[in-house]
C-alpha positions as CSV (number, residue, x, y, z in Angstrom):
1,X,88.3,110.3,88.3
2,X,87.0,108.0,91.0
3,X,89.5,107.6,93.9
4,X,88.9,103.8,93.8
5,X,90.0,103.7,90.2
6,X,93.1,105.8,90.9
7,X,94.0,103.5,93.8
8,X,93.6,100.4,91.8
9,X,95.6,101.8,88.9
10,X,98.4,102.9,91.2
11,X,98.6,99.5,92.8
12,X,98.7,97.8,89.4
13,X,101.4,100.2,88.2
14,X,103.4,99.5,91.3
15,X,103.1,95.7,90.8
16,X,104.2,96.0,87.2
17,X,107.2,98.2,88.1
18,X,108.8,95.5,90.4
19,X,109.6,93.0,87.6
20,X,110.9,95.8,85.4
21,X,113.1,97.1,88.2
22,X,114.5,93.6,88.9
23,X,115.1,93.0,85.2
24,X,116.9,96.3,84.7
25,X,119.2,95.7,87.7
26,X,120.0,92.1,86.7
27,X,121.0,93.3,83.2
28,X,123.0,96.3,84.5
29,X,121.0,98.9,82.7
30,X,119.2,102.0,84.0
31,X,115.7,101.3,85.3
32,X,114.0,104.1,83.3
33,X,110.7,102.3,82.6
34,X,110.5,101.1,86.2
35,X,111.0,104.6,87.6
36,X,108.3,106.0,85.3
37,X,105.9,103.3,86.5
38,X,106.8,104.0,90.1
39,X,106.2,107.8,89.7
40,X,102.8,107.1,88.0
41,X,101.9,104.7,90.8
42,X,102.9,107.2,93.4
43,X,100.9,110.0,91.8
44,X,97.8,107.8,91.4
45,X,97.9,106.5,94.9
46,X,98.5,110.0,96.3
47,X,95.6,111.4,94.3
48,X,93.4,108.6,95.6
49,X,94.3,109.1,99.2
50,X,93.9,112.9,99.1
51,X,90.7,112.9,97.2
52,X,88.8,110.4,99.3
53,X,87.5,111.8,102.6
54,X,89.2,109.9,105.4
55,X,91.7,108.4,103.0
56,X,92.4,104.6,102.6
57,X,93.6,102.0,105.0
58,X,95.5,98.9,104.0
59,X,92.3,96.9,104.6
60,X,90.4,99.1,102.1
61,X,92.5,98.1,99.1
62,X,90.8,94.7,98.4
63,X,87.4,96.4,98.7
64,X,88.5,99.1,96.2
65,X,89.5,96.3,93.8
66,X,86.1,94.7,94.2
67,X,84.3,98.0,93.6
68,X,86.3,98.7,90.5
69,X,85.8,95.3,89.0
70,X,82.1,95.6,89.9
71,X,82.0,98.9,88.0
72,X,83.6,97.3,85.0
73,X,81.3,94.3,84.9
74,X,78.1,96.1,85.7
C-alpha cells in the first residue's frame, strides 16, 4: 500500500472517530466503535510514517491528500 493512501485513510478514520466518541460519552455508553476507529487510524498512520523514507511532517499532510485525490481522479 502506498504510504500516502495509508496516511490519508488514517486521518479520515481519526476524523470520523471524534463524533462517534463524543456521541458515546454524551449518551453514557461505551465508545467501542470510536476506539476501533482510533486503533485503525493509529495503525494506518504508523504504517505510513514508518514505510516512507524520512517520514511525514505536519505540513506534508495536505500534500498527501492532494496526491491521493490526484491518483483517484487520474
